[in-house]
TIFIKOL-558702 format. One record per residue (C-alpha): chain; residue in three letters; x, y, z. Coordinates in nm, 3 decimals, decimal comma. Each point is the difference from the previous one (the first is absolute). Layout:
! TIFIKOL-558702
SITE   c     r        xx        yy        zz
SITE   A   ALA         X         Y         Z
...
! end
This chain:
! TIFIKOL-558702
SITE   c     r        xx        yy        zz
SITE   A   UNK     1,237     0,782     1,459
SITE   A   UNK    -0,035     0,365    -0,094
SITE   A   UNK    -0,243     0,113    -0,268
SITE   A   UNK     0,167    -0,022    -0,341
SITE   A   UNK    -0,170     0,217    -0,267
SITE   A   UNK     0,201    -0,179    -0,271
SITE   A   UNK    -0,199    -0,315     0,071
SITE   A   UNK    -0,306     0,204    -0,097
SITE   A   UNK     0,161     0,057    -0,339
SITE   A   UNK     0,027    -0,376    -0,047
SITE   A   UNK    -0,369    -0,027     0,087
SITE   A   UNK    -0,068     0,253    -0,273
SITE   A   UNK     0,201    -0,197    -0,254
SITE   A   UNK    -0,185    -0,320     0,090
SITE   A   UNK    -0,339     0,173    -0,025
SITE   A   UNK     0,081     0,153    -0,340
SITE   A   UNK     0,118    -0,340    -0,126
SITE   A   UNK    -0,334    -0,149     0,104
SITE   A   UNK    -0,186     0,273    -0,192
SITE   A   UNK     0,207    -0,075    -0,310
SITE   A   UNK    -0,083    -0,369     0,045
SITE   A   UNK    -0,373     0,060     0,024
SITE   A   UNK     0,018     0,230    -0,301
SITE   A   UNK     0,142    -0,301    -0,189
SITE   A   UNK     0,333     0,167    -0,079
SITE   A   UNK     0,230    -0,172     0,249
SITE   A   UNK    -0,088    -0,370     0,056
SITE   A   UNK     0,259    -0,034     0,280
SITE   A   UNK    -0,139     0,298     0,192
SITE   A   UNK    -0,201    -0,222     0,235
SITE   A   UNK     0,329    -0,067     0,181
SITE   A   UNK    -0,062     0,334     0,170
SITE   A   UNK    -0,260    -0,180     0,214
SITE   A   UNK     0,263    -0,251     0,107
SITE   A   UNK     0,232     0,285     0,100
SITE   A   UNK    -0,282     0,150     0,209
SITE   A   UNK    -0,039    -0,330     0,187
SITE   A   UNK     0,370    -0,010     0,093
SITE   A   UNK     0,003     0,367     0,100
SITE   A   UNK    -0,314    -0,048     0,212
SITE   A   UNK     0,165    -0,295     0,168
SITE   A   UNK     0,300     0,217     0,085
SITE   A   UNK    -0,194     0,299     0,133
SITE   A   UNK    -0,261    -0,191     0,201
SITE   A   UNK     0,252    -0,250     0,137
SITE   A   UNK     0,219     0,288     0,111
SITE   A   UNK    -0,291     0,152     0,193
SITE   A   UNK    -0,075    -0,332     0,171
SITE   A   UNK     0,360    -0,087     0,085
SITE   A   UNK     0,063     0,346     0,142
SITE   A   UNK    -0,333    -0,017     0,183
SITE   A   UNK     0,102    -0,318     0,180
SITE   A   UNK     0,287     0,190     0,160
SITE   A   UNK    -0,150     0,342     0,043
SITE   A   UNK    -0,340    -0,096     0,140
SITE   A   UNK     0,089    -0,296     0,216
SITE   A   UNK    -0,132     0,177     0,310
SITE   A   UNK    -0,339     0,088    -0,154
SITE   A   UNK    -0,051    -0,352    -0,134
SITE   A   UNK    -0,103    -0,155    -0,328
SITE   A   UNK    -0,367     0,097     0,023
SITE   A   UNK     0,077     0,371     0,038
SITE   A   UNK     0,243     0,000    -0,289
SITE   A   UNK    -0,226    -0,185    -0,243
SITE   A   UNK    -0,298     0,216     0,088
SITE   A   UNK     0,191     0,303    -0,121
SITE   A   UNK     0,169    -0,189    -0,286
SITE   A   UNK    -0,331    -0,106    -0,156
SITE   A   UNK    -0,153     0,340     0,067
SITE   A   UNK     0,278     0,155    -0,208
SITE   A   UNK    -0,024    -0,263    -0,274
SITE   A   UNK    -0,375     0,042    -0,036
SITE   A   UNK     0,025     0,379    -0,010
SITE   A   UNK     0,256    -0,029    -0,276
SITE   A   UNK    -0,167    -0,267    -0,211
SITE   A   UNK    -0,376     0,002     0,056
SITE   A   UNK    -0,101     0,359    -0,093
SITE   A   UNK     0,141    -0,022    -0,352
SITE   A   UNK    -0,099    -0,364    -0,058
SITE   A   UNK    -0,360     0,032     0,115
SITE   A   UNK    -0,025     0,352    -0,139
SITE   A   UNK     0,088    -0,140    -0,342
SITE   A   UNK    -0,254    -0,279     0,040
SITE   A   UNK    -0,255     0,264     0,096
SITE   A   UNK     0,067     0,188    -0,325
SITE   A   UNK    -0,045    -0,322    -0,198
SITE   A   UNK    -0,322    -0,071     0,190
SITE   A   UNK    -0,144     0,345    -0,072
SITE   A   UNK     0,092    -0,033    -0,367
SITE   A   UNK    -0,171    -0,341    -0,010
SITE   A   UNK    -0,320     0,135     0,157
SITE   A   UNK    -0,039     0,254    -0,279
SITE   A   UNK     0,134    -0,194    -0,298
SITE   A   UNK    -0,018    -0,368     0,102
SITE   A   UNK     0,363    -0,028    -0,111
SITE   A   UNK     0,223    -0,183     0,043
SITE   A   UNK    -0,270    -0,267     0,014
SITE   A   UNK     0,222    -0,247     0,186
SITE   A   UNK     0,009     0,222     0,311
SITE   A   UNK    -0,339    -0,147     0,087
SITE   A   UNK     0,152    -0,347     0,047
SITE   A   UNK     0,348     0,092     0,123
SITE   A   UNK    -0,072     0,269     0,261
SITE   A   UNK     0,018    -0,233     0,302
SITE   A   UNK     0,348    -0,123    -0,097
SITE   A   UNK     0,113     0,358    -0,045
SITE   A   UNK    -0,138     0,118     0,334
SITE   A   UNK     0,160    -0,290     0,191
SITE   A   UNK     0,349     0,029    -0,151
SITE   A   UNK    -0,023    -0,348    -0,153
SITE   A   UNK     0,004     0,079    -0,373
SITE   A   UNK     0,324    -0,195    -0,048
SITE   A   UNK    -0,184    -0,321     0,092
SITE   A   UNK    -0,289     0,093    -0,229
SITE   A   UNK     0,240     0,016    -0,296
SITE   A   UNK     0,030    -0,380     0,010
SITE   A   UNK    -0,367    -0,073    -0,068
SITE   A   UNK    -0,144    -0,069    -0,345
SITE   A   UNK    -0,297     0,219     0,090
SITE   A   UNK     0,217     0,307     0,067
SITE   A   UNK    -0,071     0,292    -0,234
SITE   A   UNK     0,309     0,213    -0,047
SITE   A   UNK    -0,011     0,372    -0,060
SITE   A   UNK     0,308     0,219    -0,009
SITE   A   UNK    -0,145     0,272     0,226
SITE   A   UNK     0,004    -0,235     0,301
SITE   A   UNK     0,204    -0,304    -0,107
SITE   A   UNK     0,327     0,151     0,122
SITE   A   UNK    -0,126     0,015     0,359
SITE   A   UNK     0,094    -0,365     0,045
SITE   A   UNK     0,353     0,100     0,100
SITE   A   UNK    -0,130     0,237     0,269
SITE   A   UNK    -0,210    -0,287     0,134
SITE   A   UNK     0,309    -0,220     0,009
SITE   A   UNK     0,200     0,265     0,189
SITE   A   UNK    -0,275     0,049     0,256
SITE   A   UNK    -0,010    -0,377     0,059
SITE   A   UNK     0,375     0,020     0,058
SITE   A   UNK    -0,053     0,277     0,257
SITE   A   UNK    -0,243    -0,222     0,190
SITE   A   UNK     0,248    -0,286     0,046
SITE   A   UNK     0,362     0,108    -0,044
SITE   A   UNK     0,027     0,256     0,286
SITE   A   UNK    -0,117    -0,252     0,263
SITE   A   UNK     0,235    -0,263    -0,136
SITE   A   UNK     0,300     0,234     0,020
SITE   A   UNK    -0,096     0,121     0,346
SITE   A   UNK    -0,009    -0,355     0,136
SITE   A   UNK     0,312    -0,119    -0,186
SITE   A   UNK     0,298    -0,024     0,241
SITE   A   UNK     0,293     0,215    -0,112
SITE   A   UNK     0,248    -0,286     0,009
SITE   A   UNK    -0,201    -0,192    -0,262
SITE   A   UNK    -0,060     0,296    -0,232
SITE   A   UNK     0,247    -0,083    -0,279
SITE   A   UNK    -0,059    -0,374     0,015
SITE   A   UNK    -0,377     0,036    -0,027
SITE   A   UNK     0,016     0,266    -0,274
SITE   A   UNK     0,214    -0,219    -0,227
SITE   A   UNK    -0,228    -0,298     0,061
SITE   A   UNK    -0,300     0,214    -0,098
SITE   A   UNK     0,166     0,099    -0,329
SITE   A   UNK     0,012    -0,362    -0,112
SITE   A   UNK    -0,339    -0,070     0,153
SITE   A   UNK    -0,148     0,269    -0,225
SITE   A   UNK     0,112    -0,190    -0,310
SITE   A   UNK    -0,150    -0,321     0,140
SITE   A   UNK    -0,327     0,186     0,073
SITE   A   UNK    -0,013     0,120    -0,361
SITE   A   UNK     0,036    -0,358    -0,123
SITE   A   UNK    -0,277    -0,123     0,232
SITE   A   UNK    -0,232     0,285    -0,101
SITE   A   UNK     0,066    -0,071    -0,367
SITE   A   UNK    -0,079    -0,369     0,036
SITE   A   UNK    -0,306     0,035     0,223
SITE   A   UNK    -0,166     0,289    -0,187
SITE   A   UNK     0,047    -0,170    -0,337
SITE   A   UNK    -0,195    -0,304     0,121
SITE   A   UNK    -0,313     0,183     0,117
SITE   A   UNK    -0,259     0,012    -0,274
SITE   A   UNK    -0,147     0,347     0,061
SITE   A   UNK     0,336     0,178     0,007
SITE   A   UNK     0,160     0,159    -0,308
SITE   A   UNK     0,305    -0,225     0,014
SITE   A   UNK    -0,202    -0,316    -0,057
SITE   A   UNK     0,089    -0,103    -0,358
SITE   A   UNK     0,088     0,364    -0,060
SITE   A   UNK     0,276     0,164    -0,198
SITE   A   UNK     0,353     0,014     0,150
SITE   A   UNK    -0,066     0,363     0,097
SITE   A   UNK    -0,317    -0,097     0,188
SITE   A   UNK     0,168    -0,301     0,157
SITE   A   UNK     0,271     0,226     0,140
SITE   A   UNK    -0,250     0,253     0,139
SITE   A   UNK    -0,030    -0,152     0,349
SITE   A   UNK     0,372     0,039     0,083
SITE   A   UNK    -0,030     0,364    -0,104
SITE   A   UNK    -0,309     0,121     0,187
SITE   A   UNK    -0,013    -0,209     0,318
SITE   A   UNK     0,154     0,168     0,305
SITE   A   UNK     0,242    -0,264     0,124
SITE   A   UNK     0,146    -0,034    -0,350
SITE   A   UNK     0,187     0,324     0,061
SITE   A   UNK     0,128    -0,090     0,343
SITE   A   UNK     0,358     0,027    -0,126
SITE   A   UNK    -0,061     0,359    -0,115
SITE   A   UNK    -0,089     0,106     0,353
SITE   A   UNK     0,280    -0,213     0,146
SITE   A   UNK     0,261     0,172    -0,216
SITE   A   UNK    -0,148     0,328     0,117
SITE   A   UNK     0,036    -0,107     0,363
SITE   A   UNK     0,360    -0,112    -0,055
SITE   A   UNK     0,082     0,350    -0,125
SITE   A   UNK    -0,067     0,123     0,355
SITE   A   UNK     0,325    -0,168     0,102
SITE   A   UNK     0,307     0,217    -0,055
SITE   A   UNK     0,233    -0,289    -0,085
SITE   A   UNK    -0,235    -0,144    -0,260
SITE   A   UNK    -0,035     0,344    -0,161
SITE   A   UNK     0,376     0,050    -0,007
SITE   A   UNK     0,042    -0,337    -0,174
SITE   A   UNK    -0,278     0,057    -0,251
SITE   A   UNK     0,107     0,355    -0,085
SITE   A   UNK     0,345    -0,101    -0,117
SITE   A   UNK     0,026     0,110    -0,366
SITE   A   UNK     0,100    -0,349    -0,113
SITE   A   UNK    -0,304    -0,154     0,172
SITE   A   UNK    -0,245     0,263    -0,123
SITE   A   UNK     0,120    -0,010    -0,361
SITE   A   UNK     0,007    -0,380     0,010
SITE   A   UNK    -0,366    -0,010     0,106
SITE   A   UNK    -0,099     0,243    -0,274
SITE   A   UNK     0,207    -0,183    -0,263
SITE   A   UNK    -0,134    -0,345     0,089
SITE   A   UNK    -0,357     0,132    -0,010
SITE   A   UNK     0,048     0,155    -0,345
SITE   A   UNK     0,196    -0,293    -0,146
SITE   A   UNK    -0,247    -0,259     0,132
SITE   A   UNK    -0,286     0,192    -0,159
SITE   A   UNK     0,174     0,038    -0,336
SITE   A   UNK     0,088    -0,369    -0,008
SITE   A   UNK    -0,368    -0,083     0,054
SITE   A   UNK    -0,094     0,237    -0,282
SITE   A   UNK     0,226    -0,198    -0,234
SITE   A   UNK    -0,130    -0,345     0,099
SITE   A   UNK    -0,371     0,065     0,068
SITE   A   UNK    -0,199     0,114    -0,308
SITE   A   UNK    -0,277     0,164     0,204
SITE   A   UNK     0,245     0,227     0,184
SITE   A   UNK     0,042     0,335    -0,174
SITE   A   UNK     0,318     0,206     0,007
SITE   A   UNK    -0,205     0,295     0,126
SITE   A   UNK    -0,070    -0,193     0,322
SITE   A   UNK     0,376    -0,054     0,050
SITE   A   UNK    -0,090    -0,361     0,076
SITE   A   UNK    -0,215     0,098     0,299
SITE   A   UNK    -0,366    -0,014    -0,116
SITE   A   UNK    -0,296     0,013     0,236
SITE   A   UNK    -0,048    -0,312     0,217
SITE   A   UNK     0,339    -0,142    -0,118
SITE   A   UNK    -0,182    -0,292    -0,164
SITE   A   UNK     0,281    -0,213    -0,150
SITE   A   UNK     0,324    -0,177     0,098
SITE   A   UNK    -0,120    -0,016     0,364
SITE   A   UNK     0,077     0,371     0,015
SITE   A   UNK    -0,291     0,042     0,240
SITE   A   UNK     0,208    -0,201     0,252
SITE   A   UNK     0,345     0,161    -0,023
SITE   A   UNK    -0,077     0,322    -0,187
SITE   A   UNK    -0,163     0,183     0,289
SITE   A   UNK     0,296    -0,092     0,220
SITE   A   UNK     0,240     0,157    -0,249
SITE   A   UNK    -0,211     0,314    -0,041
SITE   A   UNK    -0,031     0,036     0,378
SITE   A   UNK     0,373    -0,044     0,051
SITE   A   UNK     0,078     0,260    -0,268
SITE   A   UNK    -0,253     0,242     0,151
SITE   A   UNK     0,160    -0,047     0,341
SITE   A   UNK     0,344     0,066    -0,148
SITE   A   UNK    -0,123     0,326    -0,155
SITE   A   UNK    -0,153     0,112     0,328
SITE   A   UNK     0,314    -0,094     0,194
SITE   A   UNK     0,214     0,199    -0,242
SITE   A   UNK    -0,225     0,301     0,019
SITE   A   UNK     0,023    -0,006     0,380
SITE   A   UNK     0,377    -0,058     0,026
SITE   A   UNK     0,128     0,154    -0,325
SITE   A   UNK    -0,262     0,266    -0,075
SITE   A   UNK     0,254     0,223    -0,178
SITE   A   UNK     0,075    -0,263    -0,267
SITE   A   UNK    -0,055     0,123    -0,358
SITE   A   UNK    -0,264    -0,269    -0,051
SITE   A   UNK    -0,226     0,179     0,249
SITE   A   UNK     0,061     0,357    -0,113
SITE   A   UNK    -0,363     0,039    -0,108
SITE   A   UNK    -0,120    -0,086     0,353
SITE   A   UNK     0,124     0,340     0,121
SITE   A   UNK    -0,244     0,185    -0,225
SITE   A   UNK    -0,275     0,169     0,201
SITE   A   UNK    -0,256    -0,086    -0,266
SITE   A   UNK     0,065    -0,374     0,031
SITE   A   UNK     0,003     0,022     0,378
SITE   A   UNK    -0,340     0,169    -0,003
SITE   A   UNK    -0,139    -0,254    -0,247
SITE   A   UNK     0,120    -0,273     0,234
SITE   A   UNK    -0,173     0,170     0,291
SITE   A   UNK    -0,332    -0,018    -0,187
SITE   A   UNK     0,074    -0,335    -0,170
SITE   A   UNK    -0,281    -0,171     0,189
SITE   A   UNK    -0,246     0,234    -0,171
SITE   A   UNK     0,176    -0,041    -0,334
SITE   A   UNK    -0,045    -0,375     0,024
SITE   A   UNK    -0,365     0,020     0,105
SITE   A   UNK    -0,115     0,260    -0,254
SITE   A   UNK     0,202    -0,089    -0,311
SITE   A   UNK    -0,231    -0,272    -0,146
SITE   A   UNK    -0,306     0,223    -0,010
SITE   A   UNK     0,201     0,272    -0,176
SITE   A   UNK     0,134    -0,259    -0,245
SITE   A   UNK    -0,355    -0,127    -0,057
SITE   A   UNK    -0,124     0,349    -0,085
SITE   A   UNK     0,304     0,071    -0,220
SITE   A   UNK    -0,042    -0,324    -0,196
SITE   A   UNK    -0,363     0,092    -0,064
SITE   A   UNK     0,109     0,334    -0,148
SITE   A   UNK     0,292    -0,164    -0,180
SITE   A   UNK    -0,238    -0,217    -0,204
SITE   A   UNK    -0,159     0,314    -0,148
SITE   A   UNK     0,307     0,201    -0,101
SITE   A   UNK     0,249    -0,018    -0,285
SITE   A   UNK     0,332    -0,159     0,090
SITE   A   UNK     0,343     0,118    -0,107
SITE   A   UNK     0,354    -0,132     0,057
SITE   A   UNK     0,080     0,022     0,368
SITE   A   UNK    -0,361     0,068     0,101
SITE   A   UNK    -0,008    -0,292     0,245
SITE   A   UNK     0,307     0,133     0,182
SITE   A   UNK    -0,158     0,344     0,019
SITE   A   UNK    -0,321    -0,150     0,132
SITE   A   UNK     0,195    -0,191     0,265
SITE   A   UNK     0,169     0,320     0,116
SITE   A   UNK    -0,340     0,171     0,018
SITE   A   UNK    -0,140    -0,290     0,203
SITE   A   UNK     0,296     0,019     0,239
SITE   A   UNK    -0,046     0,376     0,039
SITE   A   UNK    -0,377    -0,019     0,055
SITE   A   UNK     0,041    -0,288     0,248
SITE   A   UNK     0,266     0,195     0,190
SITE   A   UNK    -0,228     0,304     0,021
SITE   A   UNK    -0,288    -0,215     0,124
SITE   A   UNK     0,223    -0,167     0,260
SITE   A   UNK     0,142     0,336     0,112
SITE   A   UNK    -0,337     0,162     0,063
SITE   A   UNK    -0,131    -0,320     0,159
SITE   A   UNK     0,294     0,004     0,241
SITE   A   UNK    -0,027     0,369     0,082
SITE   A   UNK    -0,379     0,028     0,024
SITE   A   UNK    -0,106    -0,344     0,125
SITE   A   UNK     0,275    -0,228     0,134
SITE   A   UNK     0,176     0,266     0,212
SITE   A   UNK    -0,317     0,050     0,202
SITE   A   UNK     0,052    -0,347     0,146
SITE   A   UNK     0,378    -0,002     0,013
SITE   A   UNK     0,001     0,301     0,234
SITE   A   UNK    -0,200    -0,201     0,254
SITE   A   UNK     0,255    -0,279     0,031
SITE   A   UNK     0,082    -0,086     0,361
SITE   A   UNK     0,354    -0,032     0,128
SITE   A   UNK     0,110    -0,216     0,293
SITE   A   UNK     0,226     0,163     0,256
SITE   A   UNK     0,310    -0,214     0,036
SITE   A   UNK     0,159    -0,092     0,329
SITE   A   UNK     0,333    -0,102    -0,151
SITE   A   UNK     0,233     0,172    -0,241
SITE   A   UNK    -0,071    -0,107    -0,362
SITE   A   UNK     0,256    -0,234    -0,151
SITE   A   UNK     0,183     0,147    -0,303
SITE   A   UNK     0,032    -0,339    -0,166
SITE   A   UNK    -0,148    -0,347     0,024
SITE   A   UNK     0,268    -0,267     0,010
SITE   A   UNK    -0,085    -0,362     0,065
SITE   A   UNK     0,246    -0,277     0,064
! end
């Protein structure tokens, strides 16, 4: 699959939605994280499935050595660089105080598990890193699974895993809500539904839908206008129906609040969001000139998508600083929207300079395997 800069624009849109969510102006913006999971599943699965064919002569060990070298050079410098900044700030100010008790979970990419404990102390400047921990855990398991999966069983196994993901969410919900020192034990519906949101195997179907997008026939089916618009319509209608019948669901959340706490939405809701995300990605790949994706051709959005990793990592600390200033200034109509735009701009500048001055130093050192067979233009499994 060739590099598609328009997918970067969708990354940008997802990242900006997440900023709006954390700035408390768009309660449904967290769905951007879900879109990232599906897109990661597509991109990483494509690398693995192509690698199985291209590097058969070199062997699995050679391929994965380079694969993980590239992943670490892309992810680790920014992640641990950010933790280093937080650590330096803590040494001089002793804030945020919780860093002292949470640093080990942060350093080991296990913060998503830490979220489940009653003793966990949340702070917005590092709380968002749970999703990066979840993705790294996915990178440690999924590539080997795909490599070993026989081609003839690809579709059958993928569809089984989609339903298995919903079963896993049910089991995680039940088990975690019966352990006394976890937040779900006699907790609120939002806390009870936390485990299916932050545990890695809960989002197995997100990565599976991403992997299915590597198949040309599946993409052609999912990108049909009637299928794509049906997915979007069902997602919106289901949410609005829940808004009408569940008092705690606000219209601003479009019926998709964090953790999807009611109506067993934590079971089926992620499936629907993942399917809709996959349909959007399939359409952008196969029908990239559609009017719906006109904005994805803008160079600004494409660049923001290119630095979206930095946007996601840095945005909470910029929001934290902005909220501190916000409490001391006079508000006027529309001031929150203006503040959000300023936060987005400052975060984008921070991510841009981080990418140019820090991350690129490591990206230039990525190793490339010399292939012995001609690369396949498409992955198609029977």
